[in-house]
N, C-alpha and C positions, 0 to 999 in steps of 0.2 A: 243249099247250105250244108246238107249232109254230105254231098259229094266233095265239097271243099274240105270238110272236117276229115273225111276218110283219106283224102289225098295227103293231108298233113301227117296223119297217123301212119300211112303207108311209107312215106318218106323217112320218118323217124325210125321205123322198124327196119328199113333197109340199111340205115346207118349202123344199127347193131349187127346186122347180118354181115356187114363188111368188116366188123371188128369182133370176130368170134372169141378172141382171147379175153376181151373185156367181159363178155357174157359168161364164159367158162370160169374165169377167176371170181366173179361175183357169186358163183355157186360153190366153188371149191374153197375159197378163202375162209368163210365161217367155219367149215368143217376142220380145216387145217388149224385155225386159231384154237378151236376146242381141243384138238389133240396136243398141240404144242404147249399152250398155256396150262391145260389140265395136268400135263406131266412135268412142267417146269415148276409149278407151285402145287405140290401134292398135299400141302397142309401139315405133313409131318416129315421129319428128316429120317432117312434110312441109309444104312451101309456106310456110315462115316468111319473111315479107317482110324483105329486107335491102337497104338503100340502098347503092349503089356510086358513089363519086365518084373517077373515074380522072383524075388531073391529069398523068399521064405518057403519052407516046406511044412510049416505047422498047420494045425487044423483051421485057424481063423483065416489064414491066407487062402486056404483051399475053399473055405466057405465064401469068401469074398469073390473069388474067381467064379464059383458056381453062380453067385448072384449076377455077376456080369454076363456070364454065358446065357443065363435065363433072359436077360434083356436082349442079348444078341439073337436068341432063338425066337423071342416073343415079338416085341415091337420092332426089332431089327434096327434100332436107332444107330447103333455102331457095329463095326466089324472088328473083332479083336485080332491082332497080329502078334503072336508070341515071339519075343526076342530075349536074349540073355545079356546083351551089352547095353547098359544104360546110356552111354554116350552115343551109341549108334541110334538108339531110339530118339533121343533129343535132336540129333542131327537130321533124322528123318522128318521130324516135325518142321525143322527149319527149311528143309529142301522141298516141303510140300507133299511128301509121301504120306504123312499121317496128319490128322487134325489135332491129335493130342498124344501124349505118352504118359502112361500111368506106371509109377514105380512103387512096388511093394517091398519095403526094406526087410532085411533078413531077421530083425528082431520084432517083427510085427506081431506074430502070435504070442510071443513071450510077454510083450508089454500089454497085450489084451488080457492075458491071464492074471497079471499082477496089478491090473487096474492102473496102468501107467499112461493111459491115453496115447496110443501109438500114432505115428505120423504116416501119411500117404503123400507121395509126391506126384503132382499132376502138372505137366508142362503143356501149355495150350498155345495153339496158333490163333491168337486173338485178333488177327486181321479179318477173320471170318467170325464175327461176333455171334451170329445165330448158332453156328455149330458149336462154338466154345461154350456158350451158356447152356445149351442142351446137354452136352457131354458132362460139364461140371455138375449140373443138377442130378443127372442120373447116377453118376458115381457117388455123389453124396448120399443119395437114397439107398444105393446098394450097400454102402459102408455103414449107414445108420442102423441097419437091421442086424448087424453082427452081435452075437451074444445076448440078444434080447428076444426071449421067447414069450414075453408077456408085456402088458402095458405097465411100465413102472410108475410108482407114485413119486419117487424122488428122481432127480436128474441122474442119468447114467454117466458116471465119471470116466469110464474107460472107452467111451465112444471115439472111434478113430477121428483124428484131426486131419482134414484134407488141406494140404498146403499147395494151393494151385499157384502156378507161376506163369504169368504172361510173358512170352518170349520177346515181345515187341512192345513199343510204346502204345498206350491205350488207344484203341481204335473203336469208336462206337459205330452203330449201324448207319447213322447218317453219313459219317465220314467214309464208310466202306463203299458207299454208292458213287463216290467221285470218279473212279476209273470207268465205271459204266456210263456215267454222264458224258465223259470226254469222248468215249467211243461212239455214243449216240450222236454227239455233235459232229464227229467225223463222218458218220453215215449220212446224216442230213446234208452235210456239205457236198458229198459225192452225188447227191440227187439234184443239185442245182448247178453243177459244173460238169466238165468232162463229157461223158456220153450224152447227158441231157441236152447240152448245147447242140450236139449233132442232130438229135431227134427234132429239136425246134427248127434247125436249119432245113431239115427235110420237110417238115410240116409247112414251113413258109415258102419252100421252093427255092431257097438260095444256096443249097448245098452243091449246086452245079459249079460254083466257083472253085471248089476243090478239084473237080474233074478237068478243069481247063488248065491246070498247072502240072508240072512234072513231078509233083509230090507222090511218093510211093505210099502204099497202105501203112507201112511201118512209120513213115513220117507223120501221117495224119493221126494215127492212133496214139503214138507216143506224144505228139505235140498236144493233143487235147487232154491227155491224162496229166501231163506235166503242168499244163496251164492251170488245171484245177487244183494242183498240189499246193501252191502258195496260198490261194484264197481259203481252201479248206483248213490248212494248218493254222492260218491266222485266226479263223473262227474258233478252232479247237483250243488254241492257246489262250484266247480270251475267256472261253468257257472254263478252262482249267483254272485260270487265275481267280475268276469270280467264285468258282466252287470252293477253292481253298479258303477264301475269305469268309464265305457263308458258313462253312462247316467247322471253321476254327483250326484247320490244319496249318501248321506254321509255314509261312511263305518261304522261310529259309530252307525247309526240307526240299521244296521244289527247285530252289536256286542251287543247292549243293548237288542235286542229282540231275542238273539241267541236261547234260550230254546224253545219258541213257534215256531220259524222258523224251528228249527231242528226237532221238533215233527211233524210238518205239512209235511215237506219234507220226513221224514221217513215213515209216514203213507201213503202218496201219493204213494211213491215207492212200499210199500208192496201191496197197493191197485191195482196198475196197473200191478205189477208182477203176482198177483193172477188172475187178469182178463185175462192176456195174457196166463197163464197156462190153465185156463178154456177153452179158445178159441183154443189154439194151442196144447193142451196136447195130442191129438190123431193124429196129423198131422205127416206124414212121409217124406215129401219132402220140402226142404227149398224154392223151387220156390213158393209154396203156401204162405209161410211166407212173401216173398217179395211182393206178390200181396196184401195180407191182410194188410200189414203195412201201405201203403198209404191210403187205405180205412179207417182203424181204426183211423189214424191220423186226417183225415178230419172230421169224424163223432164225434170224441171226442174233438178235439182242438177248432174248429171254433164255436161250440155252447156252449163253456165254459164261454163266457163273457170276455175272455182275450183280444179280439180285438174290439168287438161290444157289447153294453149293451143287456143283456138278456131281459130286459123289452120291447124292441122293436121287439122281435121275434114274429112270429105268434103263435097262441095257441098251435098247435101240437108240435112246436119246443121248446116252453117253457116247455111242458110236458116232452120232452126228456131231457132237461137241468136239470129237477128236479131229474133225476136218473143218471145223468152224473157225475161220480166222479171228473173229471177235473174241473167242474164248482164249486164244493165245495172247491177244493184245491186252485183255483184261488181266490175265494172270501176270503178264510182264509188268504192267503198270502197278498192280498191287505189290508185287515183289520189290520194285524199286521205291515206290512211294512210302510203303508201310514197313517193309522189312530191311530197307537200306541195301538191297542187293545191287551190285554193280553189273557191268556188261556181261561178265562171265556167269553171273547168277541167273541171267535170263537168256543165255545163248541158245538154248533149245527153242524158246518162243520166237526169238529173232530169226533163227534158221528156218522155222516153218513159214514165217511171214515172207521171208525172201523167196523161198521156194514157191509158195502159193502165188506171189506176185509174178514171178517168172512164167509160171504155167498159164495164169490168166492173161498176161500180156501176149504170150505166144498165141493162145486161143483167140484173143481179140483180133490180132493181125490176120490170122488165117481166115476167120469167118467174116471179116469186114468186107463189105461189098463196095467196090470202087467203080460202080456203074449206076446208071439210072434204074 
């Protein structure tokens, strides 16, 4: 009885020895999850870029700037960028260079002195509701302490009035998740098409049919990737439509921006299919695909900016986001869906996706093994 039991144990252990990647990933994945998730959701926002246009040279404007710099030096929630041109600051927010632009008008100190309740202008990129709310609350707190050296009995009448302006139609946190959900649908689609079908063919021993044909490596790789394009895009489109309905985003917004949205989803799908083929193209067992799928989802999705702003990532994770195709896809979808940007507004994101796809396709063809 014991000999039979040991034989079963020995056979199962040998299966793991034949798949060292599975064993290694089971050890490395929890550690990598800790590093990625721990730095993608740090609990507090840091280093959010805020443009500051100070048109006043008076004492109260100086004190407000000092309060803001204290926040920059202390909790480091935002990073101030001094500008002189108000229009340039607002355009920078629209272009995604800054999360907000604070304008201190030239009569700010004067109106503080005569108890005239001065105004402050705050232009917010409200497509990132988490960052916008944090910046608004901190600037309100910095302005509230101006001219108050004690706890007043009566209401302070000259407390600055912060006039915050959302540059885009209201986007709540629930709606802001839609681009990330679409990208996740595309990612999951790439795991069930394209390279995965090749892995299953190898596992079942029917991939030899490719070897009996005059098909080149480029034909096989391109064919499998393009075959997965239609199915994955159909799934992503359905998820997109359902997400719009659930979150209350007007369907008309998706219809009006159909062309750029279609191009972004198509390029993202090709990009991820090519990436998956480059990674899975030589794998022979579906178990490895299952292990890698969770790992790839974590390292691509969470540092994409779909849930937490990239500006608050540590430097090394920002560097990874700079080469993460999902980060460019999420940024492009947010710009088109929430900011009304056209093709020219997301040309940088599209250019990266095209380049990344070309590189991964080339790598997939070169590394593909057209032999037993």
